[in-house]
Every structure is written in structure tokens, then in C-alpha cells.
C-alpha positions, 0 to 999 in steps of 0.5 A: 664886264668887271674882272675878279677882285679881292675886296674887304666888306666893311661893317657899314655895307648893306642893301647889296643885291642877293647879299646877306650881312651878318652881325654876330656878337659872342660872349666868351667866358672872361672876354666879350669880343666882337667879330664883324664879318659879311659874306656875299652870297650869289644864288646858286653860285659856288660857296667861297672860302673865308680868310681873316686878318687885321691890319698887320701880317699874319703867319700860321704856325700850326692848325688843328681840328678838335672834335670838341665835346662842348662846341662840336668840330672846331678848327684852331689856328696858332700863329702870329699877327704883327709878331704877336702870337695869337690863337683863334677858334673857328666853329665849323658847324656855323662856319664862323670865327668863335673867338681869337686871343693874342698871347701878349705875355710871350716874347716877340721872338718866341717860336710857335712850335706845336699845338695839340687837342687836350686829352679831354677834348676841351680846347688845346695845348700850345707849345712855344720856346725861344730858340737857343734859350732854356725856357719852354712854355706849354699853355692850356686854353679851353674851348671858350678861349680861357687860359686854364694853366701855363707851365714853364720848365728848363731843360739840361740844354738850350731848346731849339725845336720841339713837338708835343703829342697826346699820350695815355693819361698825359702828354709827351714833349720832344725838344732839342738841342740835345734829343730829349723827351718828357712825359707830363701827367694830367697834373703836369707832374713829370713821370719820366724824362730821357735823353737819347744819344743821336749825334749830329746837327739838329736842323729841322728837328721835329716829332709826331704821334705814332698813334699808339700813345708814343712819339716818332722823333726825327733829327736831321743832319745826324751822324754822317750827315744823314737824318735819323728817326727814333720811335719811343713808346708811352714809357719813353723806351726806344722801339725803333731807330733808323738812319735814312741815306738819300744816296749819300746826298748829305744834309738831306732833311725829313719834314714830316713822319706819320703812321699809315694805320697799317704798321708802316710810316709815311715820310716826307723828305727833301733831298739836298741836290748840292751833290752826292758826298757833299760836305756842307749844307749848301745854300739850302736852295736846291731841294727835291721832295721825296715821298716814301713808305717804310716798314719801321720793323726792318727798314724796308722801303715799300715805295718811294716817289719823287715829286715833280711837275711836267716841266721837271723837278720841283725845287721845294722849300726844305722847311715846309710841308705836311702829311695827313692820312685818312682811311684809304688815302695820303694827303701831302703839301709842299711849296715852291722854294721862295729862296731861289727868287721865283716870280711867284711861289705856289702851294701844292696839295696831293692825294696819294693811294696809301698802298701803292704810292700812286698819285690820285689828284693834285691842286696848286694855288692861284696866288702867291703863297710864300708860306708853309701849307698845313693840313688839319682834320680827319676823314670827314673834315680835312682842311688846307690852311695857307698864308695868302700874300697877294694883298697887303696885309696878308691873310690866312686862307682855309679851304675844305679839301673835299671842295678844292675842285670848286674853289676859286683859289686853287686849280688842278696841278701838273704834279707827278710822282716818279718812282725811283731809288732815292734812298735807303734805310738802316736800323740802328740802336739808340741809347737813352738816359734819364734826366731831371727837369722841374716844371713851374706853373705861371701865367701868360697875359692875353687879350681878345683879338678881332678879325674881319672875315672877307672873300679872297676872290669873287666869281662871276655868277649865273643865277638860274631860278624857276618862276611861276606867273599868271598870264599877263603878269609883268617880269622886269616890265615885260608882260608874260603871256606864255612859257619863256626864259629871260636872262639879264646881266648886272654888275653887283656892288662888289664889282663881280659880273652876274647873270640872272636867268628866269625860267618862266612858266605860266600857272594855268587857272585851277579848275575844280569840279565838285559833285554835290547832292542836295534835297529838292529846294535847297539853296546854292549861292542864294538860289533855290534848286529844284532840278539837276544843274551846274554852277560855275564860280571864279575864285583867286588861288594862292598864287593870285591867278584865277581858279574855276570851281564847277559845282555839278548839283544833283537833286536827290529825289524824294524817296517814297516807300510803299507798303501794303497792309491788310487790317481788320475793320476797327483796327488802329494804325498810326493813330487812326481807326481804320473803317475802309480801304485808305491811304496813309502818308507820313514824312520821315527824316532819311539818312541823307537828311532829305525827307522820305515819304512813306505810303501805306495802302490799307486794305480791309479784310472781310469780316470773319477772316482768319488765316496763318501768318507764319507758314514758311519753309523751315530748315533744322540742323541736327546736332546729336548723334542720331538721325533726328532733328527736334523741331518746335513750330507754333501756328501764328493765327491772323483773324478778324473778330473771334475766329473761334479757332482752338486746339480742337478746331486745328489739325496738322498732318505730317508727310514724312519725306514728302512722299504724298501721303501723311504719316502723322497728325495731331490727333494721334497721341504723343510719346507717353500717351500725351495729347498733341496740340493742333496749333503746335508741332514738337516732334523728332523728325528724321533727316530729310524734307517733310511736308506739314499741312495745317487745317483750321475749321471756323465756326461756320465749318469753313476750312483754311489749309496752309502748307510748308516744308520742314527740312532736317539736315545732318551736321555730323560728318561721316567717319572715314576708315581707310586701308593703311596702304595699297600696293599697285603697279603701273600697267606695262603699255600705258604706264598710267594707273587709274584707281577709284577712291572707294577701294581704300575704304575699310568700313567708313560709316555715317550716322544717317547715310547708308555706306553704299550712299557715301561718296569717296573722292581724292579731294573735297571735290566729290567728282574727283572719284578716280585718280591716275598715277604715272612714272613721275610719281616714282621719282626715279625709283622702282617703287615709291609710297605716295601719300593719298587723302580719301574724302568721304561725303554723306548725303547732307554734304558733310565731309571728313577724310583719312590719310593713307598711301599708294605703294606705286610699283613698276613690276613691268619696268615701264619706267626702266629708263629712269632706273639706270645705275640703281640697286636694291636695298630690302629687308624684313621687319618682324616682332619679337616673336618673329611675326611680320609687322606691317606699316613700319616707316623705313628710311634710307639715308645717303651720305649726301643726306638724300632721304627715301621712305618705304613702308613694310607690307603685310608680310613685313617686307620693305624695298628701296631702289638706290644709286650705286656708289654711295654710303647708306644708313637704314632705320625705321619708325612706327608711330601711333597709339600704343598697342591695346594689349598693354595691361596692369600685368605689364605694369606689375612686371615693370614695377617688380623689375625696378624693385628687384623682386623679379628682374626681366630677363628677355632683352626685347622685354627690357626694351619694351619696358623703357617706354620713353626710350631713354635706355633705362627703366625707372618710375617714369616708365611706370607712370607713363604705362599707368597713364596709358592704361587709364586712357589719360594719354594716347601715345608715348613720348615721341609718338612711338608705338614700337621701337624699331631696332636692328635684329642682332643678338642682345644680352639681358645684362646690357640690352638697353645700352647695346641695341641699335636703331640705325644700320650702317650699310656702308658703301653700296656696290651691289644689292643688299636684301637681307636687312632685318629689323625688330619692331618692339611694342612699347609697354607690352612686356608680358608677351615677350617675358618668358613666364616660369612657375605659378605666374604663367597662365596660358588661359586666364579665362578659366580662373575667373575672380568675382568681385561683389558690389554694395550700393548705398545712397547718402541721404540728403545729398546727391552722392552715391557710394559703390563699395567693392568687396572681396570674394576669396582670400587670394593675393591680389597684385593688380586690378584693372576695370572700366565702369560705365553708367547708363541713364545718369551722369556724375561728376567729381568721383572720389576713391576711398582705399580699403584693403587695396591702397587705391588713390586718385592716381589710379583712376581716370574720370574719362567722361560724365558716365565712365571711369577707368581704374588701374592699380598694382602692388608688386608685393601683393595684398592678401584681403579678407573675404567679404572685406571692402577692397575699395569704394567710389563716391559719385556726385550725381549731376543735376540732370540725374534728378530731373526725371529720376524715376523715368528710366532705371539707372545702372552701371556696367563693368567690363575689361575687368582684370585682376592679377594673382599669384597664378597670373592675370585673370579675367574677373567679373563684377556682379552687374545690374546695380540699380540706383535707388535714391531713397529720397521722396520728391517734394512739392514746392510752390514758386510764386511768381515765376518768371519774376523780375523783382524777386520770388518766394519758394514754399513747401510743407514738411511733417518733420523738423530738420535741416534744409539745403538750397543751392542755386546754379546758373544755366552752365552749372556754376554755383550762384549761392546756397543757403542752409536753414531749419526745416520746420513742421508745416509751411516753410518759405525762402525769399530770393531777392532780385539782387541775388540773381543779377542776370536775366535768364534761366537758373537751376535750383535744388532744395533738399531736406532730410527725407525730401528733395526737389529740382526746378527752374527759375526764370528771371525776366527783364 
């Protein structure tokens, strides 16, 4: 087997095994340059590092990673090749060299001092100078390799070393011999230049960025032979200055300083081991590396470590080393000291924990590396760059730090970091003074430079791959008959040993099984198939192996549909005239594309046959409020010849509830004396199952009887009414309380089911008629309200439920074990007149936010069992519909209070007037009370019917601000049983406000106020007008009334003010037959006797005209109340107003009706005038209307097909000055 070799691959290399030769041509702005490289890749081997070079020797001075905005992450190399400076750009994404240029305009002895990314991240800036000469040069080169600009300038003294760093909107340059710093803006104007007074020798004088836009400068061999560090900000001002004393080892040095991101500095120093208090630099061959962290604020050294190997101190080169900080770690590089004649020098890299200074891992080179190992990059891409001197010419090697463990060029090292006291630091002041420098713009010649990329070492590789073969296939000449593994070796053209392992698995023949349905006689592989069978087909799959396809064929049997039909002789069927019993067969196409055979067995009926074809049981679901269901059922007769059956030869009988005897028949007259039809039943039947018998009599007297059932069911659920809570105690011995659901019933009812037939249950399960409760329901308390649902089910199965509660108690202390350490908190809820209030929800809240609920009982008492030793608060709520006692008198009192006419004096009445509970009485409260009286709202904001407040004295002046809803009980260490609350009914002011003088009226029924009504029908329209007249001259302050009309419906009510200024805000159209009125005036109105108070106009609905004279139409007036100076009175309205239309019914002919193409309305008139036609759809929506001249004689209106676009029912009304007609139009398809 051949060993590892370093070898270049020329551009002529090709046809290598597993080798890829890549040629790449790059076009770069001003230059076209060619970079030829080849990469030898072994399958599944370790990826190799790449070096580059030409026939000369290379040295790298600076390496930088730039996050280039144009090309992405780019690595820049600044160095020498055969004494000529060069700059190269490497594309990290493609792992290729993008371009290289030689800077031929720089002198051969120029020093390559520094390189930084441009501020706009397009390329780099490089800084050079000739040691101990005045000129310094900065060159800007963009990411495409173009020289953008070159700046030269001279300082006050010769330059030796220097660094450049990025700053805010510019760059800071640091130079020496004298310690100076210059700030250039983006246009290379010098904004400031300072000289810093730090005496001493300037050996290894460098600087780095402080990460804040400033610079950290350090000068070795300063005063007293110790290095100094100076930190300046972006304005050139000194932030920190300090001197490092390596335990008096004079001429010790600093190689690199870098901020750690946590406010401290990491320093790599080299201690001169010539001896303590030495007075010369020695031969510079005896240095030990010291790595330490220091706080620049006070000079405190956080940790310090000497870098050693397991064999002893590492004699390092005091000129070489670098630092790089990532988010959590510190990386450092050092080298062996080549000046002491070591047979082989090495480069080292270590990774250190930033906070502790402990070594995490380290690596060393596997080759001679007489160079300064450099770090470049960031957290994601950190690279190590060293010169590689094993071959000649020397090469530059780049390794990704995260991949060093897999590199053939590095191995784990035996570095150690030894803690000790190696140095101290002291803070010092550093004076500075401005200097003058004038830069000039120039140009440096350069030209393209080509490098050849190659591997630095080769690795014996092992290539393992999986191979799938068909049985019997050859692999390297060997037939493969089963799964196996084959390994063979070879030496590639690069001389590296390689092994190839093939893991072989045989591909089994694919087997596919299909299930196919075919019609009888269809073809498979050219063969007709008539029965179920299996076809096997062999195919070749994509891998070239045999595959078997199994087709299971199922023959779909020819479907046969059999029908039996009875026909009369001479009937025509499927195009044939039937004269006898026969069979007719027809083939039709089925849904599965196979033919279906339909067979019709036809039997002749006897001549003169007749019967009923639709005698079947029927169910009718009633939707109205009554217990009847409308049924319409017409007999469908089936007969041969002339049956002679007419309505007079047909009879039906109805057995209500199927009792066995008939209660009704078609010979009896119907409602209104109308004759019933013997062939059609149109009746209202009660809920239940009824028997219907049909009797048909032929001409020869033969009778045929058909019978079926009609079931009428109830669709309206029952109305549950529950007792609001029951209190019961657990029994003393069993501790199990069982109650029936029916005991919560408080008058539940159903429109069709007797109350004693209703089923009461605790859930929708009608068998759940009883329920049991035990100690667990008490939740550790002496009593607890348990939510209960009471379900009510009628005889038809319809259900509804109401919610109530069980106040479960433990009077016999059956559950006493769970009440240890508890106390009683109880109290009383009363109304403002000190009467008990039931069903108030009381809440007990502890300081741990635990919540208990209790309800006040029939005498207003409530009770809690609480844990002693906690703080408690107590409050209550009463929700639901506001009290029905609110009237217009309450509304008037609130208005008078707001206007200052008569302020409310009672504190509780003030709180009752504030119905929205915002602690003020205003017009919004008036609005809400009026809405409640009119029935427009069911509850006040928040759903409160009462406001529950703490029972305590309140003043009328500040009652709204003073009242409390929460009682703070504080820390409970004993029973508290006298907690009283007042439940104030919102909106009900009159019962609390003490009335004095003429407004007080204990018995308003004794002073009734009568209102007269006058009715008037508006001719030629559907409007009816009711005028309300005054009967006595007495001031009126308010009016409340409910109007309900019988036997007709109306819409769009309008109010017309008279002496009372009513408007639409004072009425509520609650339904098509009912109106609510509520009006108040705080100043009162004195009407004239007999004058109109106000009027209402009602627009009659179409239904009111359909049977106008069938039943009397009238309105009833109730809940009538007027408010006068002496207070509210129960008033009356003269009742029984009958609506007389005053309009005659006219005769209208509609031809045709139903219609499809159009129709014509015609009528006769004896007067000249105007007609008005309105056509609506079945939902009442207006389709169109027409107004024209009504002439003497015959009048006609044509309705075109296009005017009524939809088929179905339309309703129309036609009125003249003295006639009206309402009818229906039916448009057919």
C-alpha cells in the first residue's frame, strides 16, 4: 500500500477514478484571469483542505473574512509571493479562489501591516509602509478585484508598525515610531490626528478594534521596559491607559489584544525569560506565552494562564500569535520558536472558555510551520491560515476551525493552560496632542495573478456503498445470487490507497396484484373472458428485474331488474298495446358500463276493475298553537274502463283516535254548511292517530273498501315553569337525599298534553325522574346551592327545560367531618320597605380569591360556612327582567328630578332612578325606562333587576356617591350573622319616593279618566285611523296604554300628535296586532275637552282583506294609565270599535289563471275615477304597481310575462274610488 503524498495535479490530469476535474473561468471587471485547479474526491472520504501557490514562496501577513454584500462570505489573503505583495479573494460558498492580484507598484521591502473590510462591505482596505520611512499607503480594493483608490501620507516621524480599524463613518489608522492615530472619513479627509505620549521602545507596536468604534493600541518595551496599552474612542480621546508588569521580566511583549464582548480585554502576551530585572532584550529566543483576561476599568486581572505542553514550557516565538472571540469561546494561535533551532516547528490552536480561562480543546500541525498562524472569521465561519513549508515552493493552507478534527493536516495537541501569577497591571494617564497630516491620492500598479489549487495530503479512503442487483447479475465478474458484501482494494492515480466496499442486496421480483371487474365477454390480452379467472403477466421493472403482475378478473353478472305491473286491457306500455299477460324485456346501460336486463311481468286486470292506489298511512306534524293538524288527502283511483266513480258514489269515514267507531263522514256538511267531497278529505284533526276508511260503489253496486291511518303529532314543546329553588337537608343516617323532578313544577303546561300527563325528569332521559345527592355536593360546607335542570316532556316526545337549584343542607351534621374549622357568615336581604327579598345571589370572596355562592330564601336569609382565619368580602346581585311595576309615573318622577321641578328626596329612590348604575341620573336613564315600559328591552344594562347595596344610612344629597355594593368583613375569627343588604328595584321610583300634597294617590282606581276614540277609514287605501279624544279639562302629565286588535293584522303604525306631543319614540310596534304607548311631560298639558289628544294610522295587512266580512274586527285597550296633578289614574278607553271599511267588494275576471305567457284583469265600473293596482310576491314584497284612469264600463289591465319573472304565487290588490278587490295570480312553468 502506498503512503500519503503531497502532489500537485496539473490541468492535464483527467480520467481519474472517482476524480472530478473542474475548470473555471472567471471574468472579473478589469481583468480576465484563469485559475486552474483540480480536486480529488473520494466517495464517503473526509473533505480535504485546499492550499494555493505558484513557483515562488508565499507568506501570509493578514487574513480577513468579509460578509460581502455582493458575493457573500469571502476570505481575503494579504501576503507576499516572491517578495511581491498580493491580495487574493476566496469564495467560501463555492470553495474556490475568485481572483488574485499582485500589487507591483509597492516596493519589495514594503511591510504588509493590516487589512480590514470596507465599511460598506464591498471589498477591503490594506495598509502598508516601509519600515523607518515616512510614507504610508492605504489601498481600497472592491470585491471584484478592482483598485478603487490609493491614499499616501507622511507622518511627523518615520513609520515602523501600524494597524487600521473600522470606525463610525470612517477608519482609524495607528502608526509608530511615535504613538499616533489618525481618523479618516469615507472621503479620506483627516478629521483628527493625535500623538500620544507613551515613552519607550516601540518593538511589536500594534493595535486592534475595541468593538465600539475606537481602537486599542499597545506598545511594547515602554517606560521601565514594560508594555503599555492605550484605548481611544472614535474621537481620539483616551479612555483607558495601563502598564503591564510581567513580574519585572523586562522586555516582555504583547502580541494581540481583543475585547471579549463582556467589557473585558483578552490579551496574548509573551514573557521574556532572560530573567527578572534584566536590562536587555536578550536574543529574543526565550519566551513563554501568557494568556489573560483583564478589566480595563481598574486593571484587575480576572484570570491568567501560561501556555505549556505536557513536557514543559512552550518556547514560543514572541512575534507570532493571534486571538479571536466568538459568542462563548476564545480561540488563540501560537507557534514554536524557530529561532532556537528546533528540528521541526509547529503551529498551535486552542479553544478556551471566555469566563474561566479553562482550555476546552487544542490542535497542532502535522507539518513544519515556520509561520505566524492566523485566525479569521466569525461564529459561523472561523478559519485558521498557516504557511506550509514541507514542500518547496511553500504554500498557504486554509482550514475551517470547526473541521480540524477531520483534517489530515492537524491533530489533537498536548497543550496545557496553567494558572498562576504571571503579571500585574496598573492604570496610567496618557497625554495626547494634535498633529497635522495631509494625505494625497495616488495609484498603485497591479496585475492578475494565478494560483493553482491542490491537496496538501492524501488519505487512504474507504468507500462503502449500497448496491441493488437482480439475481444472477455480475459485480466485478462475479455472479450475485444472494445478499452479500464485497470489498476490493486499489491504488488510485494519486498514489493513495483506497478500498471499495459494496453492500449488495438482491432486488426481489416485484409482484403486483390487481382486481379487475369486467362485463361478460370483454377481452383480456386478446382473449374474451366469460367467467372469473386469473391472468399472470411478467414484465421488466425499472431496475431491469422481472416483475409479476397478477390480474384477478371478476365477471360482473348481468343485472336483471324484475318489475310486476298490473294494466288494463288495451293499455300501452313501452310502445306495445297490452291484450294479455306477457313479459317485456329491455336492455339498458348500467352505471358500471355493463348492460342491465329489465323484465316487466305484466298481468291484466279484470274488465271493470277499480281501486285506490294511495291508501297508505300518513303522519301530519302540527305547527300552530292549537292541538289540531290540517290534513288534505285526495283519493287516487285506479280502474279499467269507466268506473263510474263520482263524488256521490264515494264515501269516507273518520274514526277519531282509532277507537273502533266512526265520528265523521263525507256525507255530513262541512264548516259553514259547505258540502264535503267523498274523494277528498280536508279537515282539522286533533293530535293522535285516526282511522280513515274509503268506500267506493261501482255501477253494479260492488263496493271496494280501503283503509289507512292518519297520525297528527304535536311539534310545539311544552312550557316548563319551575319553582325558583328548594331547600332540603341530607337525612341523618344514610346521608343520601333522593327527590323527584316533579316537585320543582310550578305550573308547567303544554298546548295539547294534560299537566298530569307531562313527564318531569332531571335530564333529557325521561327515565331520569329521580335524583340523589350526598355529602360530596356540599363541597365541605354546611349548605350549598346545586344547579338543577328540570326537563318537561309531552306525550308527543317534545321537550324543554328550566333551570333552578336545590339548596342542599346538612341540618343533622351528617357530613360534619368535612366542616372542621368553619364558621358561619349569614345575613338578610330586604327591599327599601324592609320586606324580605328572595333569590338574591350572594357572593362570599376570600383573600385567596375563593368564591362561594348562596341564595336568599323566602324570608330573605342567606348563610355561608367559611374557613376561619381569612379575610372576606360579601356582595350580592339580583339579575333578570326588571319589575313589572315600572310605569310612566316612574318615568315622570325621574324627568322632574332631572329638570329640577321636583327633586327626588329618598336615597333609595335616587339609586332606583339610576337604572344603568353609573352613579348619576340623566337622560339615558329616562331613555332606558321608556324602552322598558314600551317593551323594547327586557332588562337594564348588565341584566340587573335590582341593585344590592349594603344596608347603612345614606343622605339624599350624596346617596349616589356614598352607597356601597361590597361589605368588607375583614379577618374572620368568629361567626358573623348580622350582615344586612338592601335590594333596590331599578326603575321603580314611586314606591320609595314619599309623595306629599296633590300627587299622592293611594287608590288611583277611584278617579278613572275616560278617553274617547273616533274611527275613520281612509277611502281607496288600506289605512285605518283612530283618534283619541279628551273628556275632561284636567292637566295630563303622562299616558301609558296597550292596544291589541282582534281578527285582523296591521303594519307600519304612525302616530300623529295632537294636544299631546307624541312621536315614534313613544310607541312600540310589538307585533302585527299590538302597540305599546308611553308618553310623559314633566310640565303637563291642559287639553281642551273633546279635542284630539293624538291619532294612530294603521296600514292593514293583505290578509285583512281576504275575508273582510267574515268576522268582526275590533281593538281592545288595557293597562291604560294617565298621570294627573293628583297622581296616576287607571283610565278607560271606550271599547268595541268595529272597523267598517266603507268600500264595496268589486268583481274582477282573471283570464287566464294560472298563466305562463301573460294574463288580463278586467272589471266593470259605473264611475270615472282612478284605479290603483299593486302586485306582491308570496312573501309580501312589492313587485310592481300601476295607477291609471278608471272609466265607465269595462276596464282592462294586461300583465306581461316579463313583469312576473318567477313561477309561483303572487298576491294583488286592485282599488278604485269606491271598490276594492284582493286576489291571487299563479304563474305556471
